[in-house]
N, C-alpha and C positions, 0 to 999 in steps of 0.2 A: 831727484832724490828727496824723500820725505821722512828720512830716518833721523829722529831727534834723540838727544841724550839729556838726561836730567840727573841731578845729584840724589843721593839717598834721602837727604832731608826734604827735597822737593817731592820725592815719591811718597814720603810720609803724609804730606799735605794733600796730595792729589790722587790717592789710590782710587777714590770713587769716581774719577773722571774718565776711566778707560772702559772700553767695551769688555775686555778681559785682561786679567793679569796672568802671564804665562811664565811658569818656572821651567827653565830648560835643563835643570839638573836631573840627576838620576832619581829613581824611585826612593832609594834609601835616604838620600839627602833631603828630598821633599818630605818624607815621613817624619824626619827629625824636627823640622820646622820649615815654614815657608811664609811668604807675605800673606796677610789675611785675604782670603777670597781667591788665592791663586789656584790655577789648574796646572797639572803636571804634564808637560810635553817633553819627555827626556830626549836630548840630543844624543846622549849615550846612556844606555841602560846600565844597571849596576854591574852585571857580569862583563859587559863590554868595557866599562871603565877599568876593571881589574886587568883585563887582557891587554888593553892599550898601555896601561900604566906599567905592567910587567915588561912589555916589549920596549917601552921607553927607557927603562932602567937597565935591562939586561942585554938588549940587542942593539938597537939604534934609534936615536930620536927621529931621524928621517923616516925610517921604516914605520915607526909607531905613528907618526903624523899621517902617513899615507893610509894606514889601516883606519886610524881614527876618522879621517876625512870620508872614507868609503862608508863607514858605519853611520856617521852623522848624516850624510847625504841620504842614505837609505831610510833612516828614522824620520828625517824631516819630510821626505816624500810621503811616508805613511801618515804623518800628522796632517799634511796638506790634503791628502785623499780623504781622510776620516773627518777632519774637523774644520777645514777651511773652504771647501768647495761651495758650501751653502752660505758663506758670509757675504753680506752686502759690501759695496765699495766703501761705505761709511764706517765700517768696522775699524776700531783703533785700539790695538793691543799695547800693553806695557810688558816688556820682556826682560828677563834677567837670568843670570846663572850664578856661579859661586863668587867669582871675583874678577878674573881676567877678561871675561867677555867673549871668549872664543866660541863657546857653545851657544850662548844667546845671540852673539853677533852673526853666526851662520844662519840661524833661524830667522833673525830679523832681516838679514840681507835678502833672503828668498821672499819673505812677505813684502818687503819694500819693492822688490822687482815686480811683484804681482801688481802693485799699485796701492797697497794699504799704507796708511800713515802709522808708522811704528815708532815707539819710544823705548829706549834702552836705559837701564839704571846703571850709572857709572859706579864701578866698584862692586856691583852685584849684591847678592844676599849678605856678604860679609859687611859691606858698608851699611846696608839697611839695618842689620842687626845692631851695629854700633850706634846708629842714629836713633833706633828705637829705645835702646837702653838709656841714651842720653835724654830722650824725651819723656820717659816714664815719670821721673820726679816732677816735672812740670804738670803733667796730667793729674798725678796723684794729689798734688798740693792745691790745685784749683777748685777741688770739689769739697762739698760739705757732707760728712758721713754721719749716720746714725748707727751705732754699733749694737747689734742684737746679742745680748748676753743671756746667760742662764746655764744651769748645770746640764750635764749630759742627759739626753732623753727628755729635755723640757719642751722640745718642739721647735727649736730655732730654725732648722731647715724648712719645716712646714710653714712657719710664719713667713720666712723669706719667699717661699713659693706663693703664699697667699698675697703678700705685698706686690709681687710681680704681676700676679693675675689681676690685682686691683689697679694696675697702671703705674705703680711706683717704680723708681729706678733701683735695681737690685744687682749687686755684684756677689754672685754665689761662688766663692772660691773653691768649695768642695766639689761642685759640679764641674768647674773648669779643670780641676785636678784629678777627677775620677777617683776620689778617695774621701773617706768620712773623717779624716783628721784625728785619728787616735791609733794606739797600738793595735787595735782590733778593726781599724777602719778600712783595710784593703778589701776591695770588692772582687769576689772570685770571678775569674775569666775576663776582667776588665783591666786593660793596661793603662798605666798612668802616662800622660804626655811627657816628653822630654822637658827639661828646664827651659830650653829655648822656646819651645812651643807654648809652655805655660805663660812665659813672659809675654809672648805675642798675643795670647788670648786676653790677658789682663789689659795690655795696651789697647787692643781693639775695643774692649768693653769700656774702658775709661774714656776713650776718644769719643764714644757715642753718647756719653752722658751730658746733660745740660747743667751747667754750674749753678743755675738759679734754683734747682730742685735738689733735695737731699738724696743721697745714695745710701741705701740700707745694706749692711754687711755684717757677717757673723764675727764674733770675737775669736778669730783664729789665732793660733800661735804662728811662729815664723815658718814652721814646716807643715805642709799638708801632705802627709805620706813622704814621698821621696823628693818632692819639689819645694822650693822656698819661695815665699811671698816676697816681692821686691821690698827692700829696706824703706824706700820712700813711702810706700803704701802702708807698711807696718807702722811707721812713725806717725802718719796722718791718722790712722785708726786709733792709735793709743792715746791721742789727745782729743778724741771726739766725744760728744755726748753719748751716753749709753741708755739702752732700754733693757730692763732686767725681767726676763720671762720666767715665770714660776709655774710649776705643774706638780700635782701631788705625786708622791713616790709610787703609788700603785699605777697611776696613769703613765708615769715615766717608764716603768718596767714593761707595761703593755705596749707602749710605743716602740721601745727598743726591740721587743720580740717581733713586732710587725716590720720594722725597717731593716732588721738584721735576720730576716726569715731564712736566709741561706745557712745560718748556723743551726737552725732547727732542722733543716733538710739534710744537713751534712754535719752531724755532731763530731765526727772524727776531725773534720777541718776546724771546728770550733776548738777542740782540745789541742790541736796542733798550734793554733794561734795563741792559746792561753800560755803555752810554753814561753812566749816572749816576756811574760810577767814574772818568771821564776826569779830573776835577779832582783827585782823590786820587792816582791811579796814573799819570796821563799818557796822552796820546793814543796814543803808540807802543805802550805795553803793552796798552792796551785793544784797539787795532787788531789786535795779534797774537792776543789771545784770540778776537776775532771771526773771524779767519781760521781758527783752530783749530776753532771751532764749525762753520764752513762746511765744513770738511774732515771733520767727524764725530768729532773728537777731544774730545768733551765731558768725558770723564773727566780728560784732561790739563788742561783749563781749570778744572774744579772743584778739582783738586789745587793748581793755582797760586793760585786764589782763596783757598783755605785758608791756604797758606803765606805769601802776600804781603799779604793783606788781612784776613781774618777772625781768624786765630790771634793775630797781634801786637796787633790792636785789642782782642780779647777779654781777653788777658792784662793789658793796661794797665787796662782797665775794671775787672776783678776786683780788681786790686791797689789801685786808687784808691777803689773804691766799697763793697766788701764787707769789713767789718772782721774777720770771723771766717773769711774764706777761707783764710788761711795755716794755720789749724787744721782745715781741712775733712776730713771722713771720706772716704778714697778708696774709690771703687766702680769696679771693672773689669768691663766687659762683654766676654765672649769673642767675641761677634758681635752683629749688629744685629737679630736676630730678636725677635719679640714673646714667644716662649717664654723666651728668655734674660732679657728685660726683666721678665717676670712672675716669674721666679725671684728676680731682684734686688729687685723690689718686695716680695715676700713676706718676704725677709730683712730689709729695711728696716722693714717694719711690725712684724715679730716683735721686732726690737731696740727699737723705740720704744714697744712695749706691754708689754715684759717688766718685772717688778717691779724 
C-alpha cells in the first residue's frame, strides 16, 4: 500500500509537489471553489448526488449507499479509462473531496491498487479552506506593497498591466474578481467568482510573490463587485506607500469610453446600470444622464459621472483609508496609451530596484 495522508496545512505547503491535484467532488462543488490547479474527477456528478441524497433521507441509508457505490464505481471507471491509462508509474496524485473522504477514498483506493503513489488530504476541501483562510494573513503581511492610486479613468489598470509586462510583481484584484470595482463595474456576460474562489485566487497569487520585491496593487475598496478583499490584505494595503497617477480629464473620458465600450454598444444596458445611482444622485439627475445617452452624448455623461460621482467619492475614500496617500509619489501620464504606461512602469521599476 502506498496510500499517504497529509493534513490540510501540509497540502498548503506541498501543492506543487504532485503530478496532479484531483478534486473528487461534483462539478458544482468544484465550480464554487477548489484547490489551486486542481482538476475535477467527480466520484458523483451533481444530479447523482441529489438522487443519492434524496434516497438517503427518504428511503434507506443502506439502499442509498448501494446506489452511491454503483455510481461511484461507474464514474471512477470512466476516469481511469479517460485520464489514467496513459499515466506513467511515477505519476503521483493528491486527491481530496469535501470532508469525510468517502468519495476521494474510493478513487484513491483504486489508483493505489493500480500501483500509483496516492496522497489524500485529511478533512478534504473543508479543512483546506480553513487552513487557507488562516494562512492568508501571514502571506499578506510578509509582502511590501506599492499602492497605485488615482481617480477613476486615470489608467491604474493599464499601469498595472504595464508593470506586469515589465516583470514587476502585480496583484490585479479587479482581474481576479472579474469586475471593475464600481457601481458600473460589472462586465456583461462575465460572472464573478464565488467569495471562496476569490480568496483562493488571492492566496495563490500572494504565495507566488517574492518578499524581497515590491508588489504593485490598485487602491481598491473592501468590495470588488460582490466579493470582498480579505481584511488582512486591506489592512496591509492601507498602510503602504502610494503612487498617485494623474491623467487629464479629456484623456480620462476617452480611456473610459475605450475600456467600457460595451456601454457604447448597448446603451440600453448603460441606462439600466445608471439606475443604480438614483438613490445617490436623485432621479432627475439620472434621468438627464439617460436622456443624454439616448442622444449619443456618452462623453458628456462620462464627464458628469466623474465630476459629480466618482471623483468626490474617490477623494474622500483615499483621505479616509490610505494613511500614506498625502505623501504619495506623483506620476503624470501625458496620455492614456499603453506606450506611455509602459514608460511610466519602467521608470517605477527602475526606481524601486535601484540601490
